[in-house]
N, C-alpha and C positions, 0 to 999 in steps of 0.2 A: 278235217278227220272224222269230224262223226259221218259224214255222206260215204267218205270213204271205207268205213269200215260197215255200216247200213249196205251198202249195194255191193261193195266187191266182196267181204268178209265177214258176214254176219253170221257162222260158225264158228269165229276161233275165240278162246276163252279169254288172251288177253295177246299182247304185240309188243314184242321188246324193242324200244324205241332209243337208238341210240345218237346220244345228241350233244353237245357241248354244253359248258357251264354256266351259261348265258344267268340272271337272274328269273329270269322272266319264262324260262322253260322250269316249269314246275305244273305238278297237277292244278294249283290252286289257278292256274291263269286262265282254265275252262269256265271257271266261276264268275272271271270279268266277262264272259261273254253268251253264258249258256243259263237255267233255269239253274237252282240247286239239286233238283233230283237227276238233270240229264246231265248237270256236270258231274256228279259226282259219279254216274254212271260209265261215264266216260272217262273217268278219272282210273277206275279200277281197268279199264281193258287197257292198262297201257304201265309196262315194266320199265322207268327209265335207267338209260343206264348211259352215268357220265363221262366224257372222256376225262384222261391226267387235268389239273390243274398246268403240270410239267411234262414235257416229255410228247406233242400229242401226237396217239396214233392213229389218229383219225385225220388229221394232214399228211401222215404217210400212206395212209390208204388213199387219198386223194390224187395223191402223186402218183400213184401205181394206176390207177382208172385213167388218170392222163395220160402216161406213156402209151400204156393200151391203146385207148381212142388215136396218137400218133401214130404208132409203128404200125399197129395191125389194123384198126376200126376205119384208117383214112379211104377204105376204098367200100365198093357196092358188093353185097354180098348176095348171093342168086338164092340162097335157100337159108333156112334155119341152121339145118343140121353141117352148111358148107361153113358160117357163119361158127359154127361151135368147134368145130376140128381146126379153125384158121386161131382162135382162140387159145385155145388148147396148146398146138403147136406154139404160140407165140409165147406162153405161160411155159412150157416145157423148155423152152429155149432161155427163157429168160433165169429159169433156177437153174440148169445146167449151167449157166457160163457164172451164177451164184452174183446177178447183178442185185443189186439193194440199194434203196435210197441214204444216198447221203445228207445227212440230217443235221448239217454242222452248221450254224451262222455263230461265228463270235464275234466276240466286242469288238477289234480292230476291221472285222468285215463290217458291222452294222456302222461303225463313225464313217470308213471309207464311202459306203451306198449312200449312208445318208448325210453325209456332208454339206452339200449345197445347202440343205434345212438349217444346221445348225449356224452357219455364217447370217441367215435370214434371221432366224432368234436372237443372234447376239448384237444387231443392229438394234432390237428396242430394248437391250437392257441396260 
């Protein structure tokens, strides 16, 4: 990150960093690999935005990007303009059709999906 900032974004005051709630994702992690002065300066460049513990909107965004890649970006685009037009057309169609992420994984679904693992665990009990 230090190299990325220094080389590509030396003029920015701060960067908003969207991340999960993993306990290692804190500004304190910089102190583990950098001298204190550099760690402090780098930590001041980031504004951490943690995703909610429940209802991961970041996962939903990843699902949308996967749909974009599979449905629209599965071919070569000859120019940047054609890429932009294709992505905008895909997004317009998806929005017009009110396509959404169906984020449901009920307990019964989990039991069905992972039932083979439950059997393995019960053998050891």
